[in-house]
C-alpha positions in Angstrom: -96.6 81.7 98.7 -93.5 82.1 100.9 -91.3 84.9 99.6 -87.5 85.1 100.1 -87.5 87.7 102.8 -90.0 85.8 104.9 -88.2 82.6 104.2 -84.8 83.6 105.5 -86.1 85.3 108.6 -88.2 82.3 109.6 -85.5 79.8 108.7 -83.1 81.6 111.0 -85.5 81.3 114.0 -86.4 77.7 113.2 -82.8 76.7 112.9 -81.9 78.3 116.3 -84.9 76.9 118.1 -85.4 73.6 116.4 -88.5 71.5 116.9 -89.3 69.9 120.2 -89.4 66.1 119.6 -89.6 62.9 121.5 -87.2 60.1 120.7 -87.7 56.5 121.8 -85.3 53.8 122.7 -85.6 50.6 120.8 -88.5 48.6 122.1 -90.5 45.6 121.0 -92.5 46.4 117.8 -95.7 44.7 116.8 -94.9 42.4 113.8 -97.0 39.9 111.9 -95.3 38.2 108.9 -96.3 35.2 106.9 -97.6 33.8 103.6 -101.2 33.7 102.5 -103.1 32.9 99.3 -101.7 34.4 96.1 -103.9 36.9 94.2 -103.7 38.3 90.7 -104.9 41.6 89.3 -105.3 42.3 85.6 -105.5 45.5 83.6 -108.7 47.4 83.8 -112.0 46.8 82.1 -111.9 49.0 79.1 -115.6 49.8 79.7 -114.7 52.1 82.6 -115.3 55.6 81.5 -112.2 57.6 80.9 -109.8 54.7 81.8 -106.2 55.1 80.6 -105.0 52.9 77.8 -104.0 49.3 78.8 -100.3 48.8 79.0 -98.6 47.4 75.9 -95.7 46.1 78.1 -97.4 44.6 81.1 -100.5 42.4 81.7 -101.2 42.7 85.4 -99.5 41.8 88.7 -99.6 38.8 91.0 -99.2 39.0 94.7 -97.3 35.9 96.0 -99.0 35.9 99.4 -95.8 36.9 101.3 -96.4 39.8 103.6 -94.7 41.6 106.5 -96.2 44.0 109.0 -94.5 46.3 111.5 -96.0 48.7 114.1 -99.6 49.8 114.7 -99.4 53.1 112.8 -99.9 54.2 109.2 -98.5 56.8 106.7 -95.2 55.1 105.8 -93.3 56.5 102.8 -89.7 55.0 103.0 -86.8 56.9 101.4 -83.6 55.1 100.7 -80.6 57.0 102.1 -76.9 56.9 101.3 -76.2 55.0 104.5 -78.2 52.1 103.2 -81.2 52.5 105.6 -84.7 53.6 104.9 -86.2 56.5 106.7 -90.0 57.3 106.9 -92.7 59.4 108.4 -95.6 57.7 110.2 -98.6 58.8 112.3 -102.0 57.9 113.8 -100.9 55.0 115.9 -98.2 53.6 118.1 -94.8 52.0 118.0 -93.4 49.9 120.8 -94.7 50.6 124.3 -96.4 53.9 123.5 -99.4 54.3 125.8 -101.2 56.9 123.7 -101.7 57.1 119.9 -99.8 59.7 117.9 -102.4 61.7 116.0 -102.1 64.2 113.3 -105.6 65.6 113.6 -105.3 67.6 116.8 -105.7 71.1 115.4 -103.4 73.1 117.6 -101.5 70.1 118.8 -101.1 67.5 116.1 -98.1 65.2 116.2 -96.3 63.3 113.5 -93.7 60.5 113.7 -90.4 59.5 112.1 -88.4 56.3 112.1 -85.5 54.4 110.7 -86.0 51.1 108.9 -83.0 48.7 109.0 -82.6 45.7 106.8 -82.6 44.4 103.2 -85.1 41.5 103.6 -88.7 42.9 103.9 -89.6 39.9 106.0 -86.9 40.7 108.6 -86.8 44.5 109.1 -86.1 46.4 112.2 -87.8 49.6 113.2 -85.4 51.9 115.1 -84.8 55.4 116.4 -88.4 56.5 116.2 -89.8 59.7 117.6 -92.5 62.3 117.3 -92.7 66.0 116.9 -95.5 68.6 117.0 -96.6 70.6 114.0 -99.6 73.0 114.3 -102.2 72.8 111.6 -104.2 75.9 112.5 -106.6 77.1 111.2 -107.0 73.6 109.7 -107.6 70.6 111.9 -105.1 68.2 110.5 -101.5 68.2 109.5 -100.3 64.9 108.0 -96.9 63.7 106.7 -96.3 63.3 103.0 -93.2 63.7 100.8 -90.1 62.3 102.5 -86.5 62.4 101.1 -83.1 61.7 102.5 -80.5 63.1 100.1 -76.8 63.6 100.9 -77.4 63.2 104.6 -80.3 65.7 104.9 -83.8 64.4 105.7 -86.6 66.5 104.2 -90.0 65.8 105.8 -93.1 67.3 104.1 -96.6 67.8 105.6 -99.9 69.1 104.4 -103.1 70.4 105.9 -106.6 68.8 106.0 -110.0 69.8 107.3 -113.4 68.3 108.1 -115.5 71.1 109.7 -119.0 69.8 109.1 -119.8 66.8 111.3 -122.4 65.2 109.0 -120.0 65.2 106.0 -117.0 64.2 108.2 -118.9 61.1 109.3 -119.3 59.9 105.7 -116.1 61.2 104.1 -113.5 61.9 106.9 -111.0 64.5 105.9 -113.0 65.8 103.0 -111.1 69.1 102.4 -107.6 69.0 101.0 -105.4 71.8 102.3 -102.1 73.3 101.1 -98.6 71.8 101.3 -96.8 73.3 104.3 -93.2 72.7 103.1 -90.4 70.7 104.7 -89.0 70.2 108.1 -85.4 69.1 107.8 -82.8 67.2 109.8 -79.1 67.0 109.2 -78.6 64.1 111.7 -81.2 61.5 110.6 -83.9 62.8 112.9 -82.0 63.4 116.1 -82.8 67.1 115.8 -85.2 68.9 113.5 -85.6 72.4 111.9 -89.1 73.6 111.4 -90.5 74.4 108.0 -91.0 78.2 107.5 -94.2 77.5 105.6 -97.6 77.4 107.3 -101.2 76.9 106.1 -101.5 80.7 105.8 -98.1 80.9 103.9 -97.9 77.6 102.1 -95.0 76.7 99.8 -97.1 76.9 96.6 -99.6 79.5 95.5 -102.8 77.5 96.4 -106.2 78.8 97.4 -106.6 80.1 101.0 -108.8 78.2 103.4 -111.7 80.6 103.2 -111.7 80.1 99.4 -112.2 76.3 99.7 -115.6 74.7 99.9 -115.6 73.9 103.6 -119.3 72.8 103.6 -118.9 69.8 101.3 -115.6 69.9 99.5 -117.5 69.8 96.2 -116.9 73.1 94.5 -113.6 74.7 93.5 -111.2 76.3 93.6 -109.1 73.2 94.6 -105.6 72.5 95.8 -103.5 71.0 93.0 -100.3 69.8 94.6 -102.1 68.0 97.4 -100.2 65.6 99.6 -97.1 65.6 97.4 -94.6 62.7 97.4 -91.1 62.4 96.0 -90.5 60.2 93.0 -88.4 57.3 94.3 -85.2 57.3 92.2 -83.4 54.7 94.3 -80.6 55.0 96.9 -79.7 58.7 97.5 -81.6 59.5 94.2 -79.0 57.7 92.2 -81.3 57.4 89.1 -82.5 61.0 89.0 -81.9 62.0 85.3 -80.7 65.5 86.2 -79.9 65.6 89.9 -83.4 67.1 90.7 -86.0 65.8 93.0 -89.5 65.3 91.5 -92.7 65.6 93.4 -96.2 64.3 92.4 -99.4 65.4 94.2 -103.1 64.9 93.6 -105.6 67.6 93.0 -108.5 68.8 90.8 -109.2 71.3 88.1 -111.6 74.2 88.5 -114.2 74.3 87.2 -114.8 70.6 87.5 -116.9 68.9 84.8 -118.4 66.4 87.3 -118.0 67.7 90.9 -118.8 65.4 93.9 -118.8 65.8 97.6 -115.2 65.4 99.0 -114.1 66.0 95.4 -110.5 66.7 96.4 -109.7 65.1 99.8 -106.9 63.2 101.4 -107.9 60.1 99.3 -109.8 61.6 96.3 -109.1 63.8 93.3 -109.2 64.2 89.5 -105.6 64.6 88.4 -101.9 64.2 89.2 -99.6 67.2 89.1 -95.8 67.4 89.2 -93.0 69.7 90.4 -89.2 69.5 90.5 -86.4 71.1 92.4 -82.7 70.8 93.0 -82.6 69.4 96.6 -80.8 71.6 99.1 -81.7 73.3 102.4 -81.8 76.7 100.7 -84.1 75.5 97.9 -86.7 73.1 99.4 -88.9 75.8 101.1 -88.4 78.4 98.4 -91.1 78.3 95.7 -88.9 80.3 93.3 -86.5 77.4 93.0 -89.2 75.0 91.7 -90.4 74.2 88.2 -93.9 72.9 87.4 -95.0 70.5 84.7 -97.0 72.7 82.2 -98.1 70.2 79.6 -96.6 69.3 76.3 -95.9 71.5 73.3 -97.0 70.9 69.7 -94.1 68.4 69.2 -95.0 66.4 72.3 -92.0 67.8 74.3 -92.7 68.3 78.0 -92.9 72.0 79.1 -91.8 73.2 82.5 -92.6 76.6 84.0 -91.5 78.5 87.1 -95.0 80.0 87.4 -97.3 77.8 89.5 -100.4 79.2 87.7 -99.3 77.3 84.6 -99.2 73.9 86.2 -101.0 71.1 84.2 -101.9 67.5 85.0 -99.4 64.9 84.2 -102.2 62.3 84.5 -105.9 62.7 84.8 -109.0 60.5 85.3 -111.9 62.5 86.6 -113.3 61.3 89.9 -110.9 58.3 90.0 -107.7 59.8 91.2 -106.4 60.2 94.8 -103.2 59.5 96.8 -100.3 59.1 94.3 -96.7 57.9 94.4 -94.1 57.1 91.7 -91.0 54.8 91.6 -88.4 54.3 89.0 -87.5 50.6 88.1 -84.1 50.6 86.5 -84.0 47.0 85.1 -87.3 47.5 83.4 -86.6 51.1 82.5 -90.1 52.1 83.6 -91.8 54.4 86.0 -94.6 52.9 88.1 -97.3 55.1 89.5 -99.6 53.9 92.3 -103.0 55.7 92.8 -105.7 55.1 95.4 -109.3 56.4 94.9 -111.2 56.2 98.1 -114.6 57.6 96.9 -117.6 55.3 96.9 -120.4 57.6 95.8 -121.8 58.2 99.3 -118.7 57.6 101.5 -114.9 57.7 101.6 -114.8 55.3 104.6 -115.5 52.0 102.9 -113.5 49.9 100.4 -110.9 51.6 98.2 -109.8 51.0 94.6 -106.2 51.2 93.7 -104.3 50.8 90.5 -100.8 50.8 89.1 -99.7 52.6 85.9 -96.5 52.5 83.9 -94.7 54.9 81.6 -91.3 55.2 79.9 -91.2 58.8 81.0 -92.2 60.7 84.1 -94.3 63.1 82.0 -96.3 60.2 80.5 -98.3 58.9 78.8 -99.3 56.6 81.6 -100.8 53.2 80.8 -102.7 50.8 83.1 -100.8 47.8 84.5 -103.2 46.6 87.1 -106.7 47.7 88.3 -107.4 46.6 91.9 -110.9 47.2 93.2 -111.5 46.5 97.0 -107.8 46.2 97.4 -106.9 45.5 101.0 -110.0 45.9 101.1 -109.3 49.4 102.3 -105.6 49.9 101.4 -104.1 53.4 101.0 -100.7 55.2 100.9 -99.4 52.7 98.3 -95.8 53.0 97.3 -93.1 50.8 95.9 -89.8 51.1 97.9 -87.0 50.9 95.3 -84.7 49.1 97.9 -86.7 45.8 97.6 -86.7 45.3 93.9 -85.3 42.1 92.4 -82.3 42.2 90.1 -84.4 41.8 87.0 -87.0 44.3 88.3 -89.9 42.0 87.9 -90.4 41.3 91.6 -91.2 44.2 93.9 -92.8 44.9 97.3 -95.8 47.1 97.7 -95.9 49.2 100.9 -99.2 50.5 102.3 -101.5 50.7 105.3 -105.0 49.3 105.4 -108.4 49.1 107.1 -108.2 52.1 109.5 -112.1 52.0 109.6 -112.1 48.3 110.8 -111.4 49.1 114.4 -108.4 48.5 116.6 -109.6 45.0 117.6 -109.6 43.8 114.0 -107.2 45.8 111.9 -104.1 44.3 113.7 -105.7 41.0 114.7 -103.7 38.2 113.0 -106.8 36.0 112.5 -108.6 38.9 110.8 -105.6 40.2 108.9 -104.7 36.9 107.2 -108.2 36.8 105.7 -107.9 40.1 103.9 -107.1 40.4 100.2 -104.2 40.6 99.7 -103.5 38.4 102.7 -101.8 40.2 105.6 -103.2 43.7 104.8 -103.0 45.4 108.2 -103.0 48.8 109.8 -99.2 49.1 109.9 -96.1 49.4 107.7 -97.6 46.6 105.6 -95.3 45.1 102.8 -96.5 42.7 100.1 -94.5 40.9 97.5 -95.7 41.0 93.9 -94.4 40.2 90.4 -95.3 42.0 87.3 -96.2 40.1 84.1 -94.5 41.3 80.9 -96.3 41.0 77.6 -93.2 40.2 75.7 -90.0 40.6 77.7 -87.7 39.4 74.8 -88.7 42.5 72.8 -88.1 45.0 75.5 -85.9 47.9 74.5 -84.9 50.7 76.9 -86.4 54.0 75.7 -84.0 56.6 74.3 -85.0 58.9 77.2 -86.2 56.7 80.0 -86.4 59.6 82.5 -88.5 62.1 80.6 -86.3 65.1 81.5 -87.4 68.6 80.8 -85.2 68.7 77.7 -86.8 65.8 75.9 
C-alpha cells in the first residue's frame, strides 16, 4: 500500500517530469454504423445456481438493432466531463493512420491510449485528440486501463496489472492472473500533458496480495485480488448525481478460500464477487489509500457499513464463478442503478463466447436484481458500460458501450459483412455502441426510493 511519505516524494517527481506521450492530429477514423435485426433478452432462468433474484421492476431489455462503431481498438470507458465531451481510455488496437497497434501487454514497454469523444448523437460521434503513453507493468506482463473520471477539469486515468506466465494456460485463458490496481495518472489539461501515478505493481494503491503470493501457475488458488480492474460509477455529467460529492469505484475479485475454485478463477474477465470503494475526488486524494472508504457489508438493521480498513472490505454483489468485468451507471429518470457484468469463463477456456448480464438496484449497496441475462452476447462482448450521456429523457432508452470478438481475428472482427451478422448486430472490435430499451413491469406504480443513492448514512 502506498504510504503518505512515499506518495508525496513520488508525486513531486512525476509532476516535474510528466509522462512521455504521443498525441495525434485528427485523422480519418474507421466507422461502421447502421441498423440490424432487433434482439430481446429476458431475465435469467431461475434454475441457474446462485442466480440473483429477478427484478420486480424490469422484465428484460430489447436492442433496437441500431449500432455505431468507431476505431479498431478496445477498452473504452467514457466519462462525461463538465465541458460536455466524453473522455476515455483505449488500447490494443489503432485509431486513424497508426501503422502499429498500441498494446498494453508489453511487459517493460506497454502502451495505453486516451481520446476525446465529441457529439451527443451516438450515431454521429467524432473521435479527437487521441494519444498514447507508456506505463511499465513489471514484474507483471500487462498493464491495462480501467477506471476513468474527468471531474472539475482533472482527468483521472486508472490502470491495473495482469499476468499470464504459463504458456499452456495462457493459450486457453489469456490473461489468467488478475494483478493489483496501480492508481491513477492525471491530467489537468484534458490529456495534453500527464502526471504519472506514484503507485506501482510493487506498491499498489490498495493492500492486495503481492505477485509472489498469487497462483501464477493456474490462477486457481488464493489469495486473490479484490478490487480488480476498478471502474468509476457513472453519476452523469461531472458527477452531478453523486449523493455526497464522492466518487465510487467497483471492481471484481474473489474471496479466499474459494468454495469452488477454477483455473483463471480471478482474471481480467472472471471472478466471484464485486467490491466497492469511495473517495472524495482530488489530486491529493486519488492515490492515497488513507483517503478511501470500503464497503464492509450491512449491519443488523440493514444499514451499509463503510470502513477505512481495506481488510474489512466485503462484496456488494456475489455470484460464485459467474462474475467478471463490472461497471455501474445511475439512471436519474428511473431512480435506479444499473450494473453490467461480463463472465468470460467457459469451463475449459476464457477465449470463446462470453455471458453478460444487467442488474438493477435502488441503492449502490444493493440488493441487486437481475434485469437481463445475455448468454453468447456479442457473441464475445466485454467491457460493457452504459454512458449516462446517451440516456433518453424518460431513462428507458440507453446505449450500451462495449468491444467484441477480439479472438475472431483482424480480418473478421472489423469486417462489415461479418460484424452485421453478430448478435446484437454490429458488435465489433471497437468503441461499439448499441441502442436498447428497458421493459418496465409496471411503470405507473414506480415511486422513487427514499434514498436512491444508498449513501453511507442510510
